[in-house]
C-alpha positions in Angstrom: 127.8 65.7 90.3 129.4 64.5 87.1 132.7 64.3 88.8 131.4 61.7 91.2 130.6 59.2 88.4 133.3 56.5 88.4 132.1 54.4 85.4 129.7 54.7 82.4 128.6 51.9 80.2 127.1 52.5 76.8 125.2 50.0 74.7 122.4 49.4 72.2 124.0 50.6 68.9 127.4 51.1 67.3 129.0 53.9 69.3 130.9 56.6 67.3 134.3 57.7 68.5 133.0 61.3 68.5 130.2 60.5 70.9 132.5 58.3 73.0 135.0 61.2 73.4 132.1 63.6 74.1 131.0 61.4 77.0 134.5 61.2 78.3 134.8 65.0 78.2 131.4 65.5 79.9 132.0 63.1 82.8 135.7 63.7 83.2 137.0 60.1 83.2 138.2 57.7 80.5 136.4 54.9 82.4 133.6 54.9 79.7 132.8 51.4 78.4 131.3 50.6 75.0 129.3 47.4 75.6 127.9 44.6 73.4 125.0 42.4 74.5 122.0 40.7 73.1 118.7 39.7 74.7 119.2 36.1 73.5 122.4 35.9 75.4 120.9 37.3 78.6 124.0 39.3 79.3 126.8 41.5 78.0 129.0 39.6 75.6 131.9 42.0 75.3 133.1 45.5 76.3 136.1 47.8 76.3 136.9 51.1 78.0 138.7 54.2 76.7 141.3 53.4 79.4 142.2 50.3 77.4 142.0 51.7 73.9 141.4 55.1 72.3 137.8 55.3 71.1 137.1 53.9 67.7 133.8 53.7 65.9 131.9 50.5 67.0 134.8 49.1 69.0 133.5 46.6 71.7 136.7 44.6 72.6 137.0 40.9 73.3 134.4 38.4 74.2 133.8 37.8 78.0 133.5 34.1 78.8 132.5 33.1 75.3 133.6 32.8 71.7 132.9 34.8 68.5 133.3 34.2 64.8 132.2 35.8 61.6 130.4 34.3 58.6 132.1 36.0 55.6 130.6 36.9 52.2 131.3 33.4 51.0 129.4 31.8 53.9 132.6 30.6 55.5 132.9 30.6 59.3 136.1 32.5 60.3 137.8 33.3 63.6 138.8 36.7 62.2 137.7 38.9 59.3 134.4 40.6 58.6 130.8 39.4 58.2 127.9 38.4 60.3 128.9 37.9 64.0 128.1 34.5 65.5 128.7 33.9 69.2 128.8 31.0 71.7 128.3 31.7 75.4 127.1 29.8 78.5 124.2 32.3 78.9 122.9 31.6 75.4 119.1 30.9 75.2 117.9 27.4 74.4 115.5 28.8 71.8 112.4 31.0 71.2 109.3 29.7 73.0 107.1 27.6 70.7 108.9 29.0 67.6 111.1 26.2 66.3 111.5 27.6 62.8 112.7 30.9 64.1 115.0 29.1 66.6 116.5 26.9 63.9 117.2 30.0 61.8 119.5 31.5 64.4 121.0 28.6 66.4 123.5 26.4 64.6 125.4 23.7 66.6 125.4 25.8 69.8 126.3 29.1 68.0 123.9 32.1 67.7 123.7 34.1 64.5 123.4 37.6 65.9 122.4 39.5 62.7 125.1 42.0 63.5 127.7 42.9 60.9 131.2 43.3 62.4 134.9 42.6 62.2 137.1 40.5 64.4 140.9 41.1 64.3 143.6 38.4 64.8 143.6 39.3 68.6 139.9 38.6 68.9 138.9 42.3 69.2 135.5 43.0 67.8 134.2 46.1 66.1 130.5 46.5 65.3 129.5 47.9 61.9 125.8 47.6 61.7 122.8 45.3 61.3 122.6 42.7 58.5 118.9 43.3 57.9 119.5 47.1 57.3 122.3 46.6 54.7 121.5 48.5 51.5 122.1 46.5 48.3 122.9 49.2 45.7 123.6 47.4 42.4 125.4 44.6 44.3 127.4 46.9 46.6 126.5 46.4 50.3 126.2 49.7 52.1 125.9 49.8 55.9 123.6 52.7 56.8 125.3 53.1 60.2 128.5 54.2 58.3 126.5 57.1 56.8 124.9 58.0 60.1 128.3 58.2 61.8 129.8 60.3 59.0 126.9 62.8 58.8 126.8 63.2 62.6 130.4 64.5 62.4 129.2 67.5 60.5 128.8 70.3 63.1 125.4 71.3 61.9 123.8 67.8 61.9 122.2 66.9 65.1 121.1 63.4 64.1 121.0 61.2 61.0 119.4 58.0 59.9 120.1 56.4 56.5 118.0 53.7 54.9 117.4 51.8 51.7 114.8 52.9 49.1 113.7 50.4 46.4 114.9 51.3 42.9 114.0 49.6 39.6 117.6 49.9 38.2 119.9 49.7 41.2 117.7 47.5 43.4 118.1 50.0 46.2 119.4 53.5 46.6 120.4 55.4 49.7 118.1 57.8 51.5 118.8 59.7 54.7 116.8 61.6 57.2 118.6 64.4 59.0 117.8 66.7 61.9 119.7 70.0 61.5 120.6 73.1 63.3 118.3 75.8 62.0 120.9 77.8 60.1 122.4 74.9 58.1 122.4 74.8 54.3 121.5 71.4 53.1 123.5 71.8 49.9 126.7 72.4 51.9 126.1 69.2 53.8 125.5 67.3 50.6 128.8 68.5 49.1 130.6 67.7 52.4 129.2 64.2 52.3 130.1 63.7 48.6 133.7 64.7 49.3 134.0 61.9 51.9 132.0 58.9 50.4 132.4 56.8 47.3 129.7 57.5 44.7 127.6 54.4 45.5 127.3 55.3 49.2 126.2 58.9 48.7 122.6 59.4 49.6 120.4 60.2 46.6 117.4 61.3 48.6 117.6 63.6 51.6 114.8 64.3 54.1 115.2 67.2 56.6 113.0 66.3 59.6 112.2 68.0 62.9 112.7 64.8 64.8 113.9 61.3 64.0 111.3 58.9 65.7 112.6 56.4 68.2 111.1 53.6 70.3 110.3 53.9 74.0 113.8 52.5 74.6 115.4 55.2 72.6 116.2 53.0 69.5 115.8 54.1 65.9 113.7 51.8 63.7 115.0 52.5 60.2 111.9 50.9 58.6 109.6 53.4 60.4 111.9 56.3 59.6 111.9 55.3 55.9 108.1 54.9 55.9 107.6 58.4 57.4 110.0 60.0 55.0 108.7 58.3 51.9 105.2 59.4 52.7 106.3 63.0 53.0 107.6 65.4 50.3 111.4 65.7 50.3 
């Protein structure tokens, strides 16, 4: 029975407030936690429940038994602000086995460069935004595809969305997006709805309507694979 569930933990990707609230409604308790953890730290790093804070896109709360900072756009390490998240925790790995170059690229004086883009406020509360490697560089403007996913999935007729970068000779990259729709939805209506809510540079220029968005056996979306499939089909 759903009513017998006392606690739910959600992890793996930035959680939207809509989905978070949907889980709360489904299970009948606010004891739904959004968690943040990485394989290299061998454990959850942070988490927060809807009992503590109203759901917010990507909110994961304060660090548990460790520290976090961000490396901002000027490569400065800051205790608050936005940029790449770096963490320090007792459970951090000592390195990748027999891969010293890869280890040195992510471990800096006992801190781990997560590759995640996020924000830390002055109270130490962390909000995840996306993955650094998936940022789309459109004519110098950094676009987080996760922001576009979260927005489009708020449209009632969009079941799932996955944005990604497409190489472009002029802009460097442009935004593409794969979407799974309810059968009766008009794609032009969705494009207009999206245009009304995003700045010009973030609006997808190429749209791909798909039957399914492929995932790994762990249920994760690989944007590179989605992009490859879409760009080898006719949009």
